[in-house]
C-alpha positions in Angstrom: -145.9 7.0 -84.4 -149.5 5.7 -84.5 -150.6 2.5 -82.9 -150.4 0.5 -86.1 -146.8 1.5 -86.6 -146.0 0.4 -83.0 -147.8 -3.0 -83.5 -145.9 -3.7 -86.7 -142.6 -2.6 -85.1 -143.3 -5.0 -82.1 -143.9 -7.8 -84.6 -140.7 -7.2 -86.5 -138.8 -6.9 -83.2 -140.4 -10.1 -81.9 -139.3 -12.0 -85.0 -135.8 -10.6 -84.8 -135.5 -11.7 -81.2 -136.7 -15.2 -82.1 -134.3 -15.4 -85.0 -131.4 -14.4 -82.8 -131.7 -18.0 -81.5 -133.3 -19.9 -84.3 -131.1 -18.4 -87.0 -133.4 -19.8 -89.8 -134.9 -16.8 -91.7 -132.3 -14.1 -90.7 -134.8 -11.6 -89.3 -132.2 -10.5 -86.8 -129.7 -9.5 -89.4 -129.4 -5.7 -89.7 -130.1 -5.5 -93.4 -133.4 -7.4 -92.8 -134.5 -5.9 -89.5 -133.7 -2.3 -90.3 -135.4 -2.6 -93.7 -138.6 -4.0 -92.2 -138.6 -1.3 -89.5 -138.2 1.3 -92.3 -140.9 -0.3 -94.3 -143.6 -0.3 -91.5 -142.7 3.3 -90.5 -142.6 4.8 -94.0 -138.9 5.3 -94.1 -137.9 2.4 -96.3 -135.0 4.0 -98.0 -133.4 5.2 -94.8 -133.9 1.8 -93.3 -132.1 0.0 -96.1 -129.2 2.4 -95.9 -128.9 1.9 -92.1 -129.3 -1.8 -92.4 -126.6 -2.0 -95.1 -124.2 0.0 -93.0 -124.8 -2.1 -89.8 -124.5 -5.3 -91.8 -120.9 -4.4 -92.6 -120.3 -4.2 -88.8 -122.1 -7.4 -88.0 -120.4 -9.5 -90.6 -117.9 -10.9 -88.0 -120.5 -11.4 -85.2 -121.0 -15.1 -84.7 -121.5 -17.3 -81.7 -118.4 -19.6 -81.3 -118.7 -22.3 -78.7 -119.6 -20.7 -75.3 -118.7 -17.2 -76.6 -121.8 -15.2 -77.4 -121.5 -12.5 -80.0 -123.0 -9.0 -79.6 -126.7 -8.9 -80.1 -127.4 -7.9 -83.7 -131.2 -8.1 -83.1 -131.5 -5.4 -80.5 -128.8 -3.2 -82.2 -130.7 -3.4 -85.5 -134.2 -2.8 -84.2 -133.4 -0.1 -81.6 -131.1 1.9 -83.8 -133.7 1.8 -86.6 -136.4 3.1 -84.2 -134.1 5.8 -83.0 -133.4 6.8 -86.6 -137.1 7.0 -87.3 -137.8 9.1 -84.2 -135.0 11.5 -85.2 -136.3 11.8 -88.7 -139.9 12.4 -87.5 -138.7 15.0 -85.0 -137.6 17.0 -88.0 -134.5 18.6 -86.5 -132.0 16.2 -88.0 -131.3 15.5 -91.7 -131.2 12.0 -93.0 -127.4 11.7 -93.0 -127.0 12.8 -89.4 -129.8 10.6 -88.2 -128.3 7.5 -89.9 -124.8 8.3 -88.7 -125.9 8.7 -85.1 -127.9 5.5 -85.2 -124.9 3.6 -86.6 -122.8 4.9 -83.7 -125.4 4.0 -81.1 -125.7 0.4 -82.5 -122.5 -0.8 -80.7 -123.6 0.1 -77.2 -127.1 -1.2 -78.0 -125.6 -4.5 -79.1 -123.8 -4.8 -75.7 -127.1 -4.0 -73.9 -128.7 -6.7 -76.0 -126.0 -9.2 -74.9 -126.9 -8.5 -71.3 -130.6 -9.1 -72.0 -129.9 -12.4 -73.8 -127.8 -13.5 -70.8 -130.8 -12.9 -68.6 -133.1 -14.7 -71.0 -130.8 -17.7 -71.2 -130.6 -17.8 -67.4 -134.4 -17.8 -67.1 -134.5 -20.6 -69.7 -132.5 -23.0 -67.4 -135.7 -24.1 -65.5 -137.4 -24.6 -68.8 -134.7 -26.9 -70.0 -135.0 -28.9 -66.8 -138.7 -29.1 -67.3 -138.1 -30.5 -70.8 -135.8 -33.1 -69.4 -138.4 -34.2 -67.0 -141.0 -34.3 -69.7 -138.7 -36.4 -71.9 -138.4 -39.0 -69.1 -142.1 -39.5 -69.2 -142.3 -39.2 -73.0 -144.6 -36.2 -72.7 -143.9 -34.7 -76.2 -146.6 -32.1 -76.0 -145.0 -30.6 -72.9 -141.6 -30.6 -74.6 -143.1 -28.7 -77.5 -144.9 -26.2 -75.2 -141.8 -25.5 -73.2 -139.8 -25.0 -76.4 -142.3 -22.5 -77.7 -142.2 -20.7 -74.3 -138.4 -20.4 -74.5 -138.5 -19.0 -78.0 -141.3 -16.5 -77.1 -139.2 -15.3 -74.2 -136.3 -14.6 -76.7 -138.7 -12.7 -78.9 -140.1 -10.6 -76.0 -136.4 -9.8 -75.1 -136.4 -7.5 -78.2 -140.0 -6.6 -78.6 -140.5 -5.1 -75.1 -137.5 -2.6 -75.4 -138.7 -1.8 -79.0 -142.2 -0.9 -77.8 -140.8 1.2 -74.9 -138.6 3.2 -77.4 -141.7 3.8 -79.6 -143.4 5.7 -76.8 -140.5 8.1 -76.4 -141.5 11.5 -78.0 -139.7 12.2 -81.2 -138.8 15.7 -79.9 -137.1 14.2 -76.9 -134.9 12.0 -79.0 -133.9 14.7 -81.4 -133.2 17.1 -78.6 -131.0 14.5 -76.9 -129.1 13.9 -80.2 -128.8 17.6 -81.0 -127.4 18.3 -77.5 -124.4 16.1 -78.1 -121.3 18.2 -78.7 -119.6 18.2 -82.1 -116.6 16.3 -80.8 -118.7 13.5 -79.5 -120.9 13.1 -82.6 -117.8 13.3 -84.9 -116.0 10.7 -82.8 -119.0 8.4 -82.9 -119.2 8.7 -86.6 -115.5 7.9 -87.0 -115.8 5.0 -84.6 -118.7 3.6 -86.5 -116.6 3.6 -89.7 -113.7 1.9 -87.9 -116.0 -0.8 -86.5 -117.1 -1.7 -90.0 -113.5 -2.4 -90.8 -113.2 -4.5 -87.7 -116.2 -6.5 -88.8 -114.4 -7.3 -92.1 -111.2 -8.1 -90.3 -113.0 -10.6 -88.1 -114.5 -12.4 -91.2 -111.1 -12.4 -92.9 -109.5 -13.8 -89.8 -112.0 -16.7 -89.7 -111.8 -17.7 -93.3 -108.3 -16.7 -94.4 -106.2 -19.4 -96.0 -103.2 -19.3 -98.4 -105.5 -20.3 -101.3 -108.1 -17.5 -100.7 -105.7 -14.6 -100.3 -105.2 -14.2 -104.1 -109.0 -13.8 -104.6 -109.0 -11.2 -101.7 -106.3 -9.1 -103.4 -108.0 -9.5 -106.7 -111.2 -8.0 -105.3 -109.3 -4.7 -104.4 -108.1 -4.5 -108.0 -111.6 -4.9 -109.5 -113.0 -2.4 -107.0 -110.7 0.3 -108.4 -112.3 0.0 -111.8 -115.1 2.5 -111.6 -116.8 1.3 -114.8 -117.6 -2.0 -113.2 -121.0 -1.9 -111.5 -122.0 -3.9 -108.4 -123.8 -6.4 -110.7 -120.6 -6.8 -112.7 -118.6 -7.4 -109.5 -121.2 -10.0 -108.4 -120.8 -11.8 -111.8 -117.0 -11.7 -111.4 -117.3 -13.2 -108.0 -119.6 -16.0 -109.2 -117.3 -16.8 -112.1 -114.3 -17.0 -109.7 -116.2 -19.2 -107.4 -117.1 -21.6 -110.2 -113.5 -21.6 -111.4 -112.3 -22.4 -107.9 -114.8 -25.2 -107.4 -113.8 -26.7 -110.7 -110.2 -26.6 -109.8 -111.0 -28.2 -106.5 -112.9 -31.0 -108.1 -109.9 -31.6 -110.5 -107.5 -31.7 -107.5 -109.8 -34.2 -105.6 -110.0 -36.4 -108.7 -106.3 -36.5 -109.1 -106.2 -40.1 -110.1 -107.5 -41.0 -106.6 -104.5 -39.4 -105.0 -104.7 -37.4 -101.7 -105.6 -33.7 -101.8 -103.7 -31.2 -99.7 -106.7 -28.9 -99.4 -105.1 -26.4 -101.9 -106.6 -27.2 -105.3 -104.2 -24.8 -107.1 -101.2 -26.3 -105.5 -102.4 -29.9 -106.2 -102.8 -29.2 -109.9 -99.5 -27.4 -110.2 -97.7 -30.2 -108.4 -99.2 -32.8 -110.9 -97.4 -31.1 -113.7 
């Protein structure tokens, strides 16, 4: 990698680290971070494939209360950099490099969780400083400390990313190629299973008796090979419109109470 690539990677990593806290522009999401890393390194196609695969895994990652989810930002950025180094080393094909990067994303997300715990611990004095500034109505100091805390979160991802960039490509490919077949095969299978776990976590959070029919219907449509992804998207939008229409009809049920199940409310009316 040349110095320009490293600077651009550091910028993407910094934005991903900030977005892991701000959650406004989604730079920390795998599909965005991996795509941008691929773009600035000249491996756009591979970055999109890796990001799409990791996004399936990260679907169920969400901070709930005091429970902090695995760090998608570091997993996305670091795995994309490792993939680029493996490709530039030349001793791994595209498929192997992507599969290995996917498998490494899980331990990287755990490492990122450790780093974010350190960053949040260091942010405690900053919060106390903001409390003190609020007592004296020093709004400029509050803003400055806020920016400082966000910058620290960005550096949490940018610093490891830059360090990875200085690892020789040959060293990365040699390390990956030295893995025994049983380990690489197991990591590939495990990566596929984690994607299923990500879906299961999402289903567990949003499953209700009124959404299960749509979930089952999706499997039926997926078996029809003639339907493209655009067609499936149109079907999903139409079903959403139908559902929202039925929900409005149920809520306007002559002012009567709604049970939360629009289909059931309409059926009960008749």
